[in-house]
N, C-alpha and C positions, 0 to 999 in steps of 0.2 A: 401479631408477632412483634416483639420488641428486639431492637438491636442491642447487642452487648457492646462493651467498650472496644473489643477487638474489631468488631464490625465497623464502628465509627472510625477507628484508627486506619483500617484498611481503606475505607472510602476517602478519608482525608489524604492519605498518602497517594492514592491513585490520582485524585484531582490535582494534587501538588505536582506530581510528575507530569501530568497532562498539561499543566500550565507552564512548567519550567522549560519544557522542550521548545515551544515557540518563542518564549522570552529569550532563551539562550541563542536561538537562531537569529532572532531579530537584532540582537546586540552585535552579531557578526556581519549583518547585512550591509552591503555597500550600495544597494539600490540598482544593481545591474540585472539584466535578464539572466545572466549566468548564475547570479546569486539566487534568483527566484526559481529557476528550473533545476539547477544542479548543485545548489549549495555552494556556489563560488568555485566549483571544481575541487573542493576539498573533501567532499563526501565520498566514501568508498563505493565501488560499483555495486556491491551486493545490497547496500542500504538503498541506493537509488532503485534497484530492481524490486525490492520489497515495496517501496513506495509506489512503483508503477502498478504492481499487482493490487495493492490496496486501493489505488485510484480507480481501478476497473470494477471494484466491488461497489455497488450502489445500494440505495435503500430498497429498490425493487428486486434485488437478488433473492430475497426470501420468498417473494411472490413466485418467481420462476421455479425455485426449488419445490415449493408447495404444489405448484401446477404439475411438475414432472412426477412427483410422488402420487398425486391424485389420479393422474392419467395412467401411469405405468405401475403403480404399486411401489413397493420398496425397491424393486429393480430400477426404478427411475433415479435412485441415488447414484447409480453408476454413471449417468450422464453428467451430473455435476462434479463427480470425482474426476472426470476427464478434464474439466476446467482447471482443476488443481494441477494436473500434469502440465497443462499449458502455462499455468502460473509459475511452476517450478522452472520450466524451460526459460520463461521470461527472466526470472531472477538470475539463474546461473549461466545462461548462454547469451541471450540477447542483451541484457544490461551491460555485460562486460564489453561486448562488441560496440554497443552504442556509446559507451563511455570512451572507448578508444577512438571512435570516429569523431567525437565532439558534438554529436547530435543532442539537442536540448529537448526536442519534442518528437512525437511519433511522425509527424509530417516532415520534420527536418530529416529524420532518418530515411524516410521514403524518397525524399528529394536527392539525398546523397547516394542512395542505392541506385 
């Protein structure tokens, strides 16, 4: 299979964006813990929430999903769809509250709670 020019352009633009985001964030970094965990307090709550959900997804998540489907058939998909519901709650409910509290990590939130 050969890549066409459009494929190479798409790949190049994807990696350019992937590299531009951390470079842009590093330029704004002041080296404080607030910068590291919360983007210096300038990041919107919904972006922090999406980041929290993305951080919960690991490389072994695919193994879990495969195991659920292997053991339960296609109905096993409903189990990991429930994780999606929790992720949506994290983004739209908990992240807003955490941002308002000033918590920088899960543990800090639990301590404040």
